[in-house]
Steps between C-alpha positions, in 0.01 A plus 500: 500500500417835661331624183262203518390573859185691578520823696358318802763226479779758469365691800475176696861416416612850601334481842643151551849642446432789739389247762818303432724794584314581821488137615872449457566793731235376746616141535865598522410688819569333834266748671140371525343847508683615187411174327129547567494867392671418171263209445208742502651693209581183309147371544353816351708425189398133507131591529530727197677221313217257575236753394671542161516122459131470603598263780225621733548260792871578513425874479242488780718285724799726437298800617414302811871426544552875543228514765644187662846652526361806674285294737779251575735782596246637743337180626789249496395172659129590517324189379159669469637762259687230308181293467321809368768548235485131407120526464536811281742307277251215462214739418711694248609176333142369486376824340774519236578133431566426132689169489709250695799735449337725761587236763862623482437860609253375764763262642758782493261735679427244772869420555589869507226573751610221733865603468451870559265468795663212681870502409806727496857484374615183326174308545299783344738513203470122446120520485512813281740312273243222457238764423737649241526158333122496461502854360783404262301208360195724465702761310648233276154366415350842421800593284664771709872502431566780748288343772654155451852646519401712800369207700783270393757755607306561820531130581875505434559831682289379790704179523827695502367731772392200709850350471656833602264526797581143606874573480457819702296311758768231522778759536307681770435182699868393464616843617257486791621153600864619488413799717326281761786249534 
């Protein structure tokens, strides 16, 4: 199978696997700041993957994801900045659109933008999980084994982290209630 792949396809698979490793570490983190910093690194690998697969809308939107992460960290809750990022996503998608498959990365980019600017903690991870589902379907359709596995494992890891955060929240509130009584 590997001998039949082009150099570009092999490079795309490689960068998908690199992104996989980084994303697993990122979504296992309960610390929002660490999560976002690791996501920047993973998205560099994803962008390279999309370039090698000639998936131009996904590549452009992934580069904007990096910018979005940086802006969301600095301008959390700022709707005007968020609207600017959403507009940039729409422009990038319009300029690079190739097929209906490009709707998946656009949907993922919009969900990720809303989640990172407006949400934190569990709610942010739920929305980022939905975005990961869109990215996973995109990777599946373009033929990226590494990218599909990365996003699928991100969804699972994200769900486990959400459950752990919910349990910790429940334990904290129970301990608080016992202390007040």
